[in-house]
N, C-alpha and C positions, 0 to 999 in steps of 0.2 A: 427141855424139861426131862426127857427120858435119858437115863444114864448119868444123872448128876452125881450120885454117890457111889458109882461103880468104878473099879480100877480101869485104867486106860486100856482100850482095846476090847472091852466087854460092853456090848450093847444090851440094854434092858429088853427082856423078852416081853412081848405083848400077848395078852390072852386072846384066844380065838373065841368066836361066838359060842361054841359048844361048852367051853370051859366057863364062860360067863353065865350061861343059863344053868349049868350044873351047880355053880356056886350059889346062884339065886335060889334055886330049888332047895338046896341044902339049908339055906337060911330060912326059907319058909317053914321047913320041918323043924328047924332048931337044933339039929344034930350036926356037929362038925368037929373033926380032930384039930388040935392046935396047929399041927404041921401043915394041914391042908388049908387052914385059914391064913397062915403066914404066907404060904405060896400064892394063894389067891390075892391077898392084899398087896403083894409085890408086883403082880402082873396085871390085875384088873384096875382100870381107871374108874373113877367115880361116875363119870358120864355113862360108861358101859353098864355099870351096875344099876343105875337109875333107869335107863331105857329098858334093860332086861327085866327089872322088877315091875315096871309098869305093864309090860307085855304079859308077864306071867300073872300078875294080879287081874288084868282084864280077861285073860283066858279062864282064870279061876272063877271070877264072877259070872262070866258067860256060861260056863258049865253048870254052875249052881242054878242059874235062871232056867236053863234048858231042863235040868233035872226036876226042878219044882214044877215047871209047866207039864212035863211028862207025867209026873206022879199025880197031879191034880186034874188032868184031862179026863173028861167023861166019855 
């Protein structure tokens, strides 16, 4: 699957975990350059984005729960 549309001798670069989480965080905010999006789309596999998105969403919800409990504690 990797490298299907690339010239011979060039391997597809894979995104590292930091790049995946950075791309997911940018998508949560909704701000992204077109060139950055194209770069991420070429390197990040859908499964990586889904897993990172679920982790970031869970952390976001957990932080909201902690914040609300802290603010409503007597």
